C-alpha positions in Angstrom: 12.1 -18.5 -9.7 8.6 -17.4 -8.7 7.3 -14.4 -7.0 5.7 -14.9 -3.6 4.2 -12.5 -1.0 6.8 -11.8 1.8 5.0 -9.2 3.8 1.6 -7.5 4.1 0.3 -4.5 6.0 -3.4 -5.0 6.1 -5.7 -2.0 6.9 -3.1 0.7 6.8 -5.0 4.1 7.1 -3.9 7.0 4.9 -2.9 9.9 7.2 -1.9 12.4 4.5 -1.4 12.9 0.8 1.2 15.1 -0.9 1.1 15.4 -4.7 4.2 17.7 -4.9 6.5 14.9 -4.0 8.8 12.7 -6.2 6.8 9.5 -5.5 6.7 6.7 -3.0 4.7 5.7 0.1 5.8 7.1 3.4 5.1 4.4 6.1 5.8 4.3 9.8 9.3 2.9 10.1 8.4 0.6 13.0 5.7 -1.0 10.8 8.1 -1.5 8.0 10.6 -3.1 10.3 8.0 -5.3 12.0 6.7 -6.5 8.6 10.2 -7.0 7.2 9.9 -4.4 4.5 13.1 -2.4 3.7 13.2 1.3 3.0 13.1 1.8 -0.8 11.8 -1.7 -1.4 9.1 -2.0 -4.1 5.6 -2.5 -2.7 2.2 -2.9 -4.2 -0.6 -0.8 -2.7 -4.3 -1.6 -2.8 -6.8 1.0 -1.8 -9.8 -0.7 -0.1 -12.0 2.4 -0.5 -11.8 2.5 -4.3 -9.9 -0.6 -5.5 -7.0 1.5 -7.0 -3.8 -0.5 -7.2 -0.3 0.8 -7.9 3.3 -0.1 -7.4 5.7 2.2 -5.7 8.5 2.0 -3.0 8.4 2.4 0.7 10.1 5.2 2.6 10.4 5.6 6.4 7.9 7.8 8.1 7.1 8.7 11.7 4.9 6.9 14.2 1.4 6.0 12.7 2.2 7.8 9.4 1.0 6.6 6.0 1.3 9.2 3.4 0.5 8.9 -0.3 3.1 10.7 -2.4 3.3 12.0 -5.9 0.7 10.7 -8.3 -0.5 8.1 -5.8 -1.8 11.1 -3.7 -4.6 11.2 -6.4 -5.5 7.6 -5.9 -6.7 7.9 -2.3 -7.6 10.3 0.4 -7.1 10.7 4.1 -9.0 8.0 6.0 -8.9 5.4 3.2 -7.7 1.9 4.3 -5.1 0.2 2.2 -3.2 -3.0 1.9 0.6 -2.8 1.3 2.3 -5.9 -0.1 5.9 -6.7 -0.6 7.1 -9.7 -2.6 10.2 -11.8 -3.0 11.5 -14.0 -5.8 12.5 -17.5 -4.7 12.2 -21.1 -5.8 9.5 -21.8 -3.2 7.4 -19.9 -0.7 9.5 -19.1 2.3 6.8 -17.7 4.5 5.3 -14.3 5.0 4.5 -11.9 7.8 1.1 -10.1 7.9 0.4 -7.2 10.2 -3.3 -6.3 10.8 -3.6 -2.7 11.7 -6.2 -0.8 13.6 -6.9 2.8 14.6 -3.8 5.0 14.5 -2.1 2.4 12.4 -1.3 0.4 15.5 -0.6 -3.3 15.1 -3.6 -5.4 16.3 -2.5 -8.8 15.2 0.5 -10.5 13.5 0.3 -13.7 11.6 3.3 -15.5 10.2 2.5 -17.8 7.3 5.0 -20.7 7.5 7.0 -21.9 4.5 5.2 -24.3 2.2 6.6 -27.9 2.4 8.3 -29.2 -0.6 6.1 -32.3 -0.8 3.0 -30.1 -1.1 1.3 -32.1 1.7 0.0 -29.2 3.7 0.2 -25.7 2.4 0.6 -22.6 4.5 -1.6 -22.3 7.6 -3.9 -19.4 7.2 -5.6 -18.0 10.3 -8.5 -15.7 10.7 -8.2 -12.5 12.7 -9.7 -12.6 16.2 -13.4 -11.6 16.0 -13.7 -12.0 12.2 -16.0 -14.6 10.7 -14.6 -17.0 8.1 
């Protein structure tokens, strides 16, 4: 078994931070569902403002919400943009869903990376975001 990316929230903006919390990342429940991330599933967070990385778990929040909880509240601040990744352990890459987020943590674009063929002929098809240079 190998570990592969299964879901990605790209450009999620921190809306609040709460140190006095037992830990986790509170994320808009609709975003979790759209990406295929389950509540309490382990996720890796990458803060694009300061390069901090940490592992935690996702809990369901309200519309547009992305709150850093516990010690993670010290790794970012309101307005920082982050990437949240979820992984799966499988024998081969089974595809992944990527949500690109804009203002208000609204979905701007969705890309599904297809499963990799067993023969290795053509790997996953990666696409650029509309308006973004390669």
